[in-house]
C-alpha positions in Angstrom: -19.0 20.1 -35.5 -16.8 21.6 -32.8 -19.0 20.3 -30.0 -18.8 16.8 -31.5 -15.0 16.9 -31.8 -14.7 18.2 -28.2 -17.0 15.3 -27.0 -14.8 12.8 -28.8 -11.7 14.3 -27.3 -13.1 14.1 -23.8 -14.2 10.5 -24.4 -10.6 9.6 -25.2 -8.8 11.7 -22.6 -10.8 11.1 -19.5 -10.4 7.3 -19.4 -6.7 7.6 -20.1 -6.4 10.1 -17.2 -8.3 7.8 -14.9 -6.1 4.8 -15.8 -2.9 6.8 -15.4 -4.1 8.1 -12.0 -5.0 4.6 -10.8 -1.7 3.3 -11.9 0.1 6.1 -10.0 -2.0 5.3 -6.9 -1.3 1.6 -7.1 2.4 2.3 -7.5 2.5 4.6 -4.4 0.6 2.0 -2.3 2.8 -0.9 -3.3 6.0 1.1 -2.7 4.8 2.1 0.8 3.9 -1.4 1.7 7.2 -2.8 0.4 9.0 -0.3 2.6 6.8 -1.2 5.6 7.3 -4.9 4.9 11.1 -4.6 4.9 10.8 -2.9 8.3 8.5 -5.6 9.5 11.1 -8.2 8.6 13.8 -6.3 10.4 11.4 -6.2 13.4 11.0 -10.0 13.3 14.7 -10.5 13.0 15.3 -8.3 16.0 12.5 -9.7 18.2 12.1 -13.2 17.0 8.4 -12.7 16.0 6.0 -10.1 14.7 4.2 -9.9 18.1 4.0 -6.2 19.1 4.4 -5.0 15.5 2.9 -1.5 15.2 3.5 1.6 13.0 5.5 3.2 15.8 7.7 0.1 16.1 8.2 0.1 12.3 9.0 3.8 12.3 11.8 3.2 14.9 13.4 0.8 12.4 12.9 3.0 9.3 12.5 6.7 10.1 11.6 7.5 6.5 8.5 5.3 6.9 6.5 7.3 9.3 3.5 6.1 11.3 0.7 7.2 9.0 -0.5 6.1 5.5 -0.7 2.4 6.4 -2.1 0.3 9.2 -1.2 -2.9 10.9 -4.4 -4.8 10.6 -3.5 -8.1 12.2 -0.5 -9.5 13.9 0.4 -13.0 15.1 3.7 -14.5 16.2 4.6 -15.4 12.6 2.0 -13.4 10.6 1.0 -9.9 9.9 -1.1 -7.9 7.4 -0.3 -4.3 6.5 -2.8 -2.3 4.6 -2.8 1.1 2.8 -5.3 3.1 0.8 -4.2 5.7 -1.8 -7.0 7.6 -3.5 -9.6 5.0 -2.7 -7.5 2.1 -3.9 -6.6 -0.4 -1.1 -3.7 -2.8 -1.1 -2.3 -5.2 1.5 0.9 -7.1 2.2 0.8 -10.2 4.4 3.4 -12.4 5.9 4.6 -15.1 5.7 3.9 -14.9 1.9 5.2 -11.4 1.5 2.9 -10.9 -1.5 1.1 -7.6 -2.3 -2.6 -8.0 -3.2 -5.3 -5.5 -4.2 -8.0 -5.1 -1.5 -8.0 -5.1 2.2 -6.7 -7.6 4.7 -9.0 -10.6 5.1 
């Protein structure tokens, strides 16, 4: 009886834990990309385009951002795609839409 109760408890707790962990990972990824996106917009305002956008350039605009944890996947004069992966869950932020999406840059 005790083994059955333990199995039921595990069947309830494990999916809840995984869902909570995924939600936390997604929240961290989105927050980091929003911060990087704000720095990217400041870069465009300063330089007139996104050309030359890099983690180092973004770090100079926002010293709290750092140069790791996200990548600049593609850059054009008026477009970019920033990508980050937290605990195996990938998100990306692209311009000009400025929308966050699950998955990598396409």
